[in-house]
C-alpha positions, 0 to 999 in steps of 0.5 A: 587800386590797380597798379601799373608796376610790372611783375618781374619779381615773381614772373620767374617762369613764362610757362603757366604753372599747373599743380600737376606739373610741379614735380614730386616735391610740389605736387598735390599732397595726398589728403588721406581723406579721399582727395587725390590728384585725379579728384582735384581737376576742375569741376564744371559749373553746371549753371554757367558752363564755365571752368571753376577753380574749386576741386572736389573729392569723389564723394563731393567734399570741397577740397581746400588747398593751401599753396606754400613752401613748407610742411604745414601741420595739421591738415586732413591727410594727417592721422596721428600727432606724431606726423609732425616730426617735431612732436616727440614721445613723452619724456616726462617734462612739462613742456613736452606734455604741453606740445603733445597736448596742443597737437592733440588739439590741433588734430582734433580741430581738423576732424571737427573742420572737416565734419562741420564745413564738409571739406578736406583741408590740404596743402601743396609744397609749391616751393618758395619760388613756386608760389611766386610763379603760381601767383603770377601765372594762374591768378591772371588766367582767372583760375588760381592753382590753389584756394589760398596762398601762404605768401611772403611780403617781398612778393605778396605785397606786389600781388596784392597791388596788382589786384591778384588778391580777394579783399576780406571786406568783399565777402565777409559781413561788417560784423565778422569777428576778424574785424574786431579786435583780439581775434584768432586772425590778424590782418595786415592793411597795406599803405594806401589800401582801403581793404584787407587782403592779408591775414594770419593766426594771431597767436601760437607762434614766436615773437616777431620783433627785433629787440635790443639784447644786452650783456648784463655781465658787462653792464654790471661791470661798467656800474650801470643800471639795468636798462629794463629799469630805465625803460620801465621808468620812461628814461630809456632814451637815445641819449642814455643809450649813448652813455651805455654804449660809451661806457661799454666800448673797451680796449681790454687787451691794452693794444689800442684796439677796441675789442669790446664795442657798445653795439653790433648788429645788422644795419637794416634792422637797426634802421627800422627800429631806430626809425620807429623809436623816433616816430619816423619812417622812409616810405610810410605813404604816398610820399617819401620822408627820407628827408623829414626831420624826424628821419634826418634826426634818426640817420644823424644819430646812427652816423654819430654812433659809428663815426663820432662816438665810434661805439658802434662796431664798424660794419663788416661788408664781407661777412653779414653774419658776423656783424650780429654774431660777435655777441656770443663771444662776449664782444658786444654790450648791445646787439639786435636779438630775435627767436631765430638769432638766439636759436642759431647763435646762442642765448641761455647756453652762453656763460654770461647773463643776457637781458632784453629791452625795447629800443630807446626812444628818440627826441621825436618819439614817445615810448607810449605811442611809438610802434615797435616792430614791422609786420611779420613777413608770412601771411595768407592771401586768398587769390582773386578767382578762388571759388567761395572765398567765404568758405575758404576764410571760415575754414582757415579761421577755425583752423587758426582758432584751434585753441577756441579762444582760450588764450591760456592754452596758446603758449610761446614756449619756444620763444619764451624759453629762448628769451631766457626770462619772462621779463625779457620775453614780455618786452619782445612779446609787447614789441610784436603787438605794436607793429608799424608799417614802412615799405622802405626795404620791400618796394617793388622797384629796386633802388639799392638803398644802403647805409653802408657808406654812412656807417663807414663815414663815406657819405654824410646824411645829406649826401645820402638823402640827396642820393636816395629821396628821388629814387624812393619817391619814384618807386612810391609813385610806381607802387601806388600807380602814379606813373 
């Protein structure tokens, strides 16, 4: 579907960006396999005389280059597992040995791919802004700077909607593995799109969900049951959570000021998760549903926690991070967690026990059918105009399937350790697998949507809906090319 929306979101530069002009930190990486900047110049198409986006080494091997903003391990230029700085010398621990063995398998897979496809797999660090500039300038010209882009959904979605991606269905057979369930690659199909443009490795990384974490010491002190047990019995509801939040909100200093709140955390993640828990959404299709009954229920529930029950810590606008950091000081009963949050702000190293549980389900939700997470933000996209997209995809698919289908080899040890217990980790991993899609926080047209006024009682649910329903619809109309 060709969209009429503008490209200002990633047309940062007016000049055409070429790999050779990106500077030392973003020029073509030395592949270590015969590829060089000079060897990557456009080759001539002998049949048509047209320029080709494909590049080759001097000995005729196709160079497949990933445009990204980070270092990628392993590609053709790597010859030793220690080329990845995160791979350390053996220290006798089982975890270190496992990582070394996985690194050896990944490096061996690169050599296998090179031989199987007669290619050199490389990457070029364009920087985050540079990837956006490259997509917005080189792809419309018909000769993309790289063979495949690593994208973030904030600019990848507009890129797809503007016709800058190549659909997998356009070059892969119907029985390709990627279209079946449980494959080495996962796909993201955008709302309103019949074809698939974005894909990524299905396994091998951390979890991507934002579960609820809770302070088990505070739970026990309040005489409450482990919320995980309620979830397992299908009793973890909004009403049950309200009881917990009220019991955990306390003035422990006797100064008539609440110092421990039942809940604290980012309102953005809270909104997304509570919408999913109530089978609701704001922008899940061509028509906005901010004013739908289930969405209204969700907004009313949030308003109640902050302004009626007063069991959620008031939003602190001057410092975003502090809203989800107080848990590390033992001042929150429940909070939003994630791999990176535990890594940055503490988990196993804190002086209290931490549990993790899926979000409670609302009156319009169902724990058996609710989505539990939004899609990952990082994906791969083969740009329109890339030469031989099937070869590019096949190489990337094999690169992702370095474990060759043996899931016992693929471990998320980093995540598992950060989540402290297997039970905690399994909830988070389950949530990652049950993804929903809501565009409310990634629409191209900025509408300055925020819950801050609702959280502090300056705005009611009705007032919020009245203010933002039409802007959401206008943005969706633009998104789907209706104006």
